[in-house]
C-alpha positions, -999 to +999 in steps of 0.1 A: +000+000+000+028+024+008+044+019-026+010+026-043+005+057-022+040+070-031+034+064-068+001+082-066+016+112-047+043+115-074+020+110-105-006+135-094+019+165-096+029+151-130-007+153-142-010+188-129+020+200-149+007+182-180-026+202-175-006+234-178+004+224-213-033+219-221-040+254-209-013+267-232-027+247-261-063+260-256-053+296-250-030+298-280-052+278-304-059+298-336-097+296-331-094+311-296-064+333-299-063+346-263-025+342-263-009+351-296+023+336-309+042+368-303+034+366-266+046+330-264+078+339-281+084+366-255+076+341-227+100+315-242+128+342-242+120+350-206+124+313-197+156+311-216+174+342-202+158+346-168+135+319-153+156+288-162+190+304-152+175+315-118+162+279-112+195+263-120+216+288-100+195+287-068+193+249-067+226+238-081+247+263-062+238+253-026+239+216-035+271+213-054+305+207-037+338+191-047+327+158-032+294+159-050+312+168-082+331+136-079+301+115-069+280+128-098+305+117-125+280+092-140+254+119-148+273+133-179+284+097-188+248+086-188+240+115-212+266+101-236+253+065-231+217+075-237+227+095-268+248+066-282+221+041-275+195+063-291+217+068-322+221+030-326+183+027-324+180+055-349+203+036-373+181+005-370+150+026-376+166+041-407+177+007-420+143-010-413+119+019-422+140+031-452+133+069-451+141+090-482+179+090-486+182+127-477+167+120-443+188+090-433+210+111-409+180+130-398+163+098-386+194+089-365+196+124-349+159+126-340+160+092-323+193+097-305+191+132-290+165+137-262+154+166-242+178+167-212+169+203-201+135+220-197+113+189-197+132+169-170+135+201-150+098+206-152+090+170-143+114+170-113+102+204-101+066+194-103+071+161-085+092+177-058+067+206-054+045+183-032+054+182+004+046+145+006+068+135-024+086+102-019+121+116-023+121+137+009+125+174+018+157+178-003+139+166-035+137+200-052+173+212-047+189+178-053+167+169-083+172+202-101+209+200-094+212+166-109+194+177-141+213+209-143+246+191-140+238+171-171+230+201-193+265+212-202+274+179-219+241+178-238+245+214-250+280+206-261+268+177-282+241+197-298+263+226-309+291+204-321+280+169-332+244+176-340+252+209-357+274+191-383+252+161-386+223+183-395+241+199-425+222+196-458+233+164-477+256+174-505+239+153-532+206+170-525+220+205-521+213+228-550+243+251-556+232+286-568+251+315-582+272+334-557+251+361-540+217+346-549+217+322-520+225+349-495+198+372-509+172+345-506+182+337-471+180+373-461+146+376-477+133+345-459+147+358-426+130+392-430+097+376-439+099+353-408+107+382-385+081+406-399+050+383-401+059+360-372+057+330-396+086+313-380+072+283-360+073+286-322+091+253-322+122+270-338+126+294-309+111+274-280+146+266-266+168+291-286+152+326-287+169+349-312+182+320-332+179+341-364+207+364-352+231+334-351+227+326-388+257+330-410+265+327-447+279+292-443+255+276-418+231+265-445+257+248-467+271+212-466+305+223-452+320+189-442+308+172-473+323+199-496+356+198-477+361+161-475+345+148-508+369+142-536+344+131-563+354+159-587+391+166-594+401+199-578+367+205-562+379+199-527+409+222-530+386+250-543+362+244-515+390+246-489+401+279-503+365+292-504+358+284-467+393+293-454+397+323-431+401+355-450+422+385-442+456+367-440+483+385-459+503+360-480+540+359-475+566+350-500+562+317-520+592+302-501+577+309-467+543+296-478+559+263-489+577+260-455+548+269-433+519+253-453+495+231-432+489+195-442+457+194-462+438+173-436+448+196-408+437+226-427+403+210-433+398+201-397+408+236-387+382+251-410+355+227-396+365+238-360+363+274-370+328+270-385+316+251-354+294+275-333+311+266-300+305+301-287+268+293-287+274+269-258+277+299-234+240+306-232+224+320-200+214+285-186+249+272-192+265+303-177+243+299-146+253+262-143+291+271-145+287+300-121+269+278-096+295+250-099+323+276-094+307+291-063+299+257-049+336+246-051+345+271-024+326+266+009+333+301+022+320+318-010+290+295-010+281+305+025+284+341+016+262+338-014+236+313-004+234+315+034+200+328+046+216+354+069+240+368+044+235+401+026+231+383-006+200+365+006+178+393-007+192+386-042+189+348-040+154+350-026+145+371-056+160+344-079+139+319-061+107+338-068+116+341-105+125+304-106+090+295-096+078+308-129+099+284-149+077+253-149+043+269-158+060+291-184+077+261-201+045+241-202+025+270-216+050+274-244+049+237-250+012+239-253+014+267-277+039+248-298+014+218-299-014+242-309+004+250-341-001+214-352+023+192-373+037+205-405+036+185-438+065+161-438+082+142-466+097+118-440+070+092-444+045+078-419+064+045-414+097+063-404+078+088-382+062+059-363+095+041-361+112+072-345+084+076-320+084+039-310+121+037-307+125+070-288+095+067-264+090+029-259+122+010-267+149+034-254+134+036-219+135-001-216+172-001-226+178+027-201+164+006-173+189-021-181+218+004-184+210+021-151+205-012-133+238-025-146+255+007-135+239+003-100+252-033-098+287-021-107+285+005-078+288+034-102+258+052-086+253+070-053+241+044-028+205+046-017+198+078-037+166+069-056+161+105-069+196+102-085+185+070-103+152+086-113+169+115-130+192+091-148+162+071-161+145+103-172+173+109-197+162+078-216+125+087-215+121+122-228+111+129-265+135+144-289+151+178-279+131+208-291+164+224-298+168+201-328+141+221-345+161+253-341+193+235-354+173+222-384+161+258-392+196+271-387+210+246-412+180+248-435+177+210-434+145+190-428+128+219-410+092+206-417+102+171-409+117+181-375+086+200-366+063+171-374+084+145-356+088+166-325+050+174-325+040+137-327+066+127-301+053+152-276+017+141-282+026+104-277+049+112-248+018+122-227+010+085-224+045+069-226+060+094-201+032+088-176+035+050-180+073+049-175+072+073-146+048+049-128+072+020-137+102+039-124+086+048-091+074+013-085+108+000-093+128+025-073+106+028-043+103-009-038+141-009-031+140+022-010 
């Protein structure tokens, strides 16, 4: 009976936070129109630059320490394991379902990379909001700290590996005359900004993404650098993408100091990787909280209730409370837009949804259980295990829609897949949360 009561006390807050997304869906539905898309875009920007950083800072900072940093080593490793496992499943889906050739890599990406940020934070915060939650009084601070600690590795993967995997396939990329492509891109950008036609999905987790677009982000950079199908093409491409502004020296010095060709190509890829985008407000809040937490004296000064900074941290706490309802309202508004027309195919879409939402969590249970038997996890910390399992359970990251738009590759397909995953996740997520609680609380 106690296990059933604990599961009920944890699932009820989950249903409450799911109802928030229904409010967002209804209020922003085109037929009702009480909350226009422009309002939701502003709200998503507030979440990104204010509410989410405040939540991370006020919960991760007081919890983190040098000892915890060592004990939590498996959290980022688990992100890598869940991503690798999801990519293997995505490869199987691509082989079995046979999507159009230009969407082969896309199928792998959408299956492999899950939401490790806003959605897990919302789930943990909503479950821990109840005083009788099964994880104890430290549920809120510890749970948010665990999720926040995993974000940096996920963000790094998105802005490096995913960014380059989402480049348009070279064989399906139409090369236009110089200047024409840029003019068309500028025209599309101006239209999207002026008439708010850009889907909410694109900016839900990356507000202001259009400001990050560059001349080369919509081109198949790696394929053009490393493909040698046409004689002389690769060398011309290397010169085209190389850094400008270098004054050539004499021919003799050029011959002596010339880079090996492969090193030069790798350097160009590294220079075109948007590594600077990693330093977003949530990431900065995580790094700042970790830095302060490493020094007990500084942590006491900043986070102690009797310190002069308590007024500031209390203000952050108040702002952090707005994170969960805001995220769910934005998610509801995203779902209200409905799915876009997709060329991916129904069979592949179903394959991605089944692999990501049903098969991957089962594999995650096996991986986390194995890690527990190998004593890789914190002993008797069921919340720690629950957060690890959540990393296998969430739908594809909404940020993938922004990357797809940035690279001009499979934008409609990303929107459709993410839409259907979040619709189906209402059932799969609830099912697996019940399974996790019964499994974890039975050993508590």
